N, C-alpha and C positions, 0 to 999 in steps of 0.2 A: 166559840168566839171569844177573842181576847177582850179583857175587862176595858182596855184602853179604846178599843173600837166601839164596844157596846155602850159604854158610859161616858165617853168623851166625844168621839168622833160623830156618833149618831146624835146625840142632843145638840151638837153644835151646828146642825143643819138649820134648826130654827133661827138662831141669831143671825147666821149668814143670809138666810133668806129675808129676814127682817131687814137687815141693813142693805141688801139689794134692792128691796122694794123701796126703802126710804131714800136710797141715794139715786133711783130712777128719775130722770127729768120729767116735769109735769106733762111734757108734750107727749110723752110716749103712752103713759097710762090715763092721764087725766088727774085732777086734783082729788075728786071724790073717790075715785076707784083706788088711787094710790093710798089715801088715808083709811079706807075700809079694808083693804088688804093688810095695812100694818096693824090695824086694831084686831083683825081677825088672827093674825099670826101671833100676836101678844097674848090674845085670850086663850088660844091653843097651848102657847107655852106655859102660861099661869096654870091651867089644869094639868099639864104634863109634870110641871115643877112640884105641884102639890101631890100629885100621885107618887112621884120619885121620893119625895120627903116622908110620905107616909110608909112606904115600902122600907125606906132606910130606917125609919124609927122602929117599925116592927121587927126587922132583922137585927137592929141593935140590941133590943130587948132580949132576943134569943141568943146573943152572943156570936152572931154570924160576922166571920172577919171581913167579908165583902160588903157590910153594910155602909162603910165609907165611900165605896163607889158610887151609892146611891146619892149620898150628899154631894158629890162631885156633880152627878147629873142634874140634880136639882139647882146647884149654882149655875150651871151653864144655861139651863132652861129659863132661869130668872132674869137673864141679860135682856131680852126684848121688852118685857114690861117695864123694867127700870129706864130703859133707852126710851121708850115711848112717852114715859112721864117727863123725862128730861127734854126731849125734843117737842113735845107738845106745848 
């Protein structure tokens, strides 16, 4: 699989899903459900970003040239928690 697909497009699913839930009208999901879904997506994104950062740091120590792709994944995965703290 291409590094762009693996480290950019796949991690971009969580921010897209977060903004889809955040932009959904209250009448569709309800206020509490929409908020809980946004928090759940942000929490999953935080855990995934931490995992990607740890993998990237381990690979950087061994000198793997693909370690920077893991940093890109961590940056994409950190968008929902930052957006949640700004929107909340």
